[in-house]
N, C-alpha and C positions, 0 to 999 in steps of 0.2 A: 504494500500500500504506500503510495507516495505521500509526502507531507501535505500536499494540497488536498488529497482525498481524506487524509486523517483529520485535518482541521474541519472539513465539511461534515464528517461523521460526528465529531465532537459537538459541533453546532446543532445538528439535528437532535442529538441526545438531550442537550440542555433545553431545547425548545419543546420537545415532546414528552420528556420524562415527567412523571408526577412529582409533586412536592414531597419532601421527606415526611415520613409517617412518624407520629409521636403518640404515645399512649394517652388516650383521651381522658381516662379516669384521673390521671395525675397532671392535668394540663389546665391552666387558667388562661382565658382569652379576653382581650380587650381591644377596642377598635377606635380609630380616629379618622376624621376627614382631613386630608392634607392638601396643600397647594404649594408647589415648589417653583421658584422663579430663578432661573440660572443664566449666568453669563459665562462664556468661555472664549478666551482670546489667545491666538497663537501668533507669534512674531518671528518670522524666519530671518535669521541674521546672516547666514551663509549656507553653502550647500549641505553642511553637516549639522550646524548648531541653530537653535532657536529658543525662545522663551515661551512658556505656557503660563497663563494666568486664568483664574477661575473664581467666581463668587456665586454662592447659592443662598438664596433668601427663602428659608423653609418655614412654612406657617401651618398652623392647624385651624380648623373651622374655615377652610378655604384661604382666608388671609387675616383673620381676626387676631390670632395669638401667635407668639413665637413657638416654633418647634426647635429650630437650630439655625445658626449662622455659620457658614463654612467658607473659608478663604484658602485657596491653594495657589502656590507658585512653583514652577519647576523649570529645569534646564533640559531641553530636548537634544538628542543626538541621533542622527539618521544613520543606521547601519546599512540600509538598503532602501530603495523606493517603497518596499512593502514591509519594512521593519524599523520601528522607532523605539529608542530607549528614553526614559525620563527619570530624573531624580528630583526630589523636591520636598517642600515643607507645607504643612497645613496648620491653620489656626481655627479651632472649632469651639463655638460656645453652644452648649446644650441647655435648654430651659426646662423647668418643670411644666409638664403638660399632660393632659389626659387623666384617666382614672387613677393610674399608678405612675408617678414620675419615675424617670430612669434612675435618678439619684435616690437612694433609700431614705434620705432625710428631706426629700422634696426641694432640693436646692439647685440653682443654676451652677454649672461647672465648666471649666476650661479644659480643653485638650490641645496639646501640642503634638504634631504628627510629622514623622519623617517617612518618606515612601520611595520605593523603587518600582519601576514599571517597564514592561515591554509590550508593545502593541504591534500586532501582525495584521496586514491587510490581505484580502483574498477576493478574487472575482470568480463566480461560478455562473456562467451565462450572463444574464443581465442583473444578477444579484451581487451586491457588494457585501462581503462579510468582514468584520473586524473582530479580533480576539485580543483582549487586554488581560494580562497577568500582572498582579500587583502584590507587593509585600509592604506592610505598614508596621512601623514601630510607634506605638501610641503611648504618650505620657498623659494619663487621664487623671484629672484633679480629684482628690479624695478628701472628705471632711473627717476629722477625728471624732466628732460627736455632733448632735443636733444644735448645740449652742454656738458652734464655730461659725464665724462670719466670713471666712475665706478658706480655700483649700489648704490643707496642712501637709500634703504629700502628693507626688505625681508618680505612682507606680507604673512600670513599663508593661504594656500588653502588646502581644503580637497578633497580627491578623493577615491572612492571605485572601485574595479576591480573584475571581475569574469572571469576566464579562464577555458575552458573545452578542454581537449586534449584526443585524442584516438590514440593508436598505435596498428598496426596489423602486426604480423610476416609474412614475405613473403616466409618463409620456416619453416615448422613444425607448432606446436601449441603454442609455447611460444617464447619470445625473450630471447635468451641466447647467449653465446659466439659464434661468427662467424655467426650471424643471420642478414640478411637484414630485414628492416621493413618499413612500410608506417606510417607516422604520419600526422594527421590533427588536427588543433586547431582553436579556435575562442576565442577572449578576448574582453570584452566590458568594457569601462571606464566611470564612471559617477562622475561629480563634484558636490559638495554640500557645504553648509556653507555660512556664511554671505559675504565672499569675492568672491563667485563664480560669474563669468562673463557671457558672452553669451553661454559658452560651458558647460552647464549642461550635455548634451551628449558631452563627451570629445573626445573619440576615439573608434575605433573598429579595431581589427587586425585579419586577417585570414592568416593561413599558411598551405601549403600542401608540405610535405617534404618526401624525401627518406633518409633512414639512415642505418647505419651498426654498430652493436655492435661487436667490435673486441674482447674485454674482459670485465669482470665485472668492470674493472677500466676505460675503454675508449670507448666512443661512438662518432660517427660523423654523423651529418645529415645536410641536406640543401635542399632548393627548393624555391618555390614561396611564396612571402609575399605581402599582400595588407594592407596598413595602411590608414584608413579614419580618419581624424582629423579635429575638428572644432576649429576655432580661438576663442580666448577669447574676441575679439572685433569685432565690425561691420567694414566692409571695403566697401567703396562707399555706405554706408547706408544699406548694405546687410549682412546677415549671411554668413560667408565665410568658406569653407571647402577645405582641401587638400585631394587629392586622390593619394597616393604614392604607386607605384607598383615596384617590383623588386625581389630581392632574399635575403635569409638569409643563413648563414653557421654557424653551432653551433659545437663547440668542447666541449664535456661533460666528465669531469673527476670525478671519485669517489674513494676516498682512505679510507680504513678501518684500522685505527690504533689500533683497539681492537684485531686484529688477531695476533697470535704469529708467 
């Protein structure tokens, strides 16, 4: 089996395989309505190097309350036209929201994150596939007790992520200027290391989006988003999960400073 066919088979598995099964008798479920509004900007500096920037404004009750604020910046390196490396830093603020806040004391907390990523591109017929493999070293703020007014430590958590995304032009055979498209993606998150808690299975995200490429510089897409997330602690003696559904809107900018 060639690498191209292997990646295609992996993609089909993640799109078609059912979600992980957990014992329902020892499971607590809660749900939220979410709205995510995201900017992503890439700045190509040379044939090999570029800068990536990203901000996500994540809300609950569509836009009413904070869920999370996420900023990421990274350095891109092109190994090949279809393979890109990235290393970077993320600053994340997570807020108390929903029936059971992520933080056990119901407090807002900060996370500093270092990440390494490789992204592979693949075309099968008129469908564009991308595969993103990411490692994260997460320094997550922790409170010593309920009376503390700021984080007292930042223990290190490790996480790996795999995202597969496919894009299909809705006009013609390729996505170019003034082309509408359909995008479908799935991303799974797995925690590991000595500080991992209940959430070895950390998250899964599924998106079904409609988009439009206006120019090579600007694309806009948006649509349905489902986020299934497991808490890092037991709640009422049970494994606890969030099922967050709503929508996401992405503005994607791509600047090439190598062109005269």
